[in-house]
N, C-alpha and C positions, 0 to 999 in steps of 0.2 A: 727717606728709604725709597729704593727703587720697586719695581713691583715683583721682580723675581726675588728679591730679598726677603720681600713680605711674604710671598708663597712659601719660600723654603722655611722660613721662622716659624710660620702657622702649622706646616707639615711638623716641623721639629717638636714644637710644643704638642701637637696632638698625639705623638708616639712616644711621649716621654711623659715623666713625673715632674712634678713642680720642684721636687727635691732633686732630680737630674738637672734641671734647668738651673736651680741654685748652685749646684755644684760647676755647671758648665759656664756660669759667668763669673766663676770665682770665689764664690762664698766659702770657706773653710769649714765645710760641716763634718761632724763625727758621726757614729753610729745610731741608727733606730732614730733618725731624725724625720719629723713628720710635717707637712703643711697641710693646712685646710683652707682653701681658698685663694684668693690673690693675695702676694706680699710683694711690697716695692723694697728694693734692695739699695737705694741710692744708687749715686753715680760712680761710686767706689766700692763694689761689693767685695773685692780680694781683700779688703781690710776688715770684713766681718769675719769673726770666728764663731762657731756655733759648736756646742759640745755635744755630747752623747744624750741619747734619750729627750731629746727637747722637741716640743710641740708647738708649732706658730700658727696662730688662726687667722682668719679671713681679715684683710685691711691691714694688718700689721705694716707699720713703716719703720725702715732703719734710714737714720738720716747722719750720715759721716762727715757731712760739710757745713758750713755756716754760709749760706749764700747771701747774706747781708753784706759780705766784702765786697759784692760788685759794686756795691755804692760808691765804695772808695778807690777804685780801680785805676780812675784817672789821676788821683793823686798818689798813689802808692800802687802802681802797677804788678809788684809780685806780692801783693796781699794775699793770702790764702789760709784758711783755718779749716783743716780736713783731720779728723781725728778717727782711730780705730773703734769697734765695738766688740766687745767679747760676752758671750753669753756662757755659762756653766753646763756642768750636765744636770739632767733631769730639770729642766726649765718647762714653764707652760707660760706662754705670751697670749693674751686674751685680745679677741676681737679689737680692731682698731687702736691699738696701743702704738705709741711713737716710742723709738728707742732714738736717743740723740749720740750722737759721736762724743766720744772719749769715756763713754759710760761701760763699766764691767759689772755684769751681773753674774754673783755668786751660783755654786750649786743650790739644788733643793730649791727654787724661787718659783713661785706664782706671782706674774704680773697681770693685774686687773684689767677688764677691758676699759678701753679708753683712756688708759694711763699714760702719761707723757714723762718718760723716765729721762731726768736731766742728770743725775749723777749715781753713782755706784750704789747697787744695791747689794748687801751682805748676803751670805748664804744660810739658807735655812728660814727664809722669812717670806712674807705676802706683802706685796706693794699694791697700791692703788693710787689714783687722783693725778689733780693737776696742779703742780708737779706731783709726781708720785713719791708716796712715803709709804715707810713700812708701819704696817698697823698691827702685825701679830707674827709669833714665829710659824714655822711650818707644822710643828707639833700642835699648838694651838688650833691651827686652821684643819687638821686632819682629825681631831676630836670634834669639833663643829660638823665636820663632814659625816662623821660616823654616826652621830646622833640624829642628822638630819636623813638619812640615807634611805632609800627603798628598796635597797638591795637587788636591783635590777643592772649594774653593771655587767653581768657575765652573761645578760643575753645578747642575741643578734638584734640587730635594728628593728627587724620586722617583730619580733619576739615582745621587745621593749615596748614598741608601739601599742600592742594588745594589750600587755600588762599594765601601761599608763592608762589607755582606755578604761580598763575594769577599775583602777585604782580609784581613779577622779569620777568615774560614772561618765564619761563623755561617748557618745555614740557616732560621731562623725566619721567619715570617710577619709583613709587618708591614701587613696589611691595615687598611683605614678611617683610619689615622693621617693621610691627606691629605686626608680628605674635609671638615676643619674650617679650611682655608686659605684 
């Protein structure tokens, strides 16, 4: 990539959101779509569809193709395995999860941090692991969350920080962590 292209790309990324970038490279994203951190969209982002009210966290990778085909291209020059990825509505994808090509994730799904999703995930479920597997329904997950809740989700980041310090008895400083939001 030439210097001018690098400068233009850097400027564009600084003046737009990660969600704007995803749409610009071809990701088919719905409304109320949020990215927290760096996401890798594979080499064919235009065959990735993301529904409404989707949260994708840092380190998530979408892999639409099987690069192992390169080992066999001398014998089979046209060998190619590339498949779309679809995320439904109301989906949360945890840090460093990997979603493989050909996967459809239903509506109302939580994908745990570090999960490697190699097959379809049904609606209303929570999946974790390598390879990812469904461990509970979304309703079961919600009940567990409600029983563990500190009831601080409505607070601003700063207010939540102070409340957590008080709740857990911590006195350390958190100066500077809110400057980058």
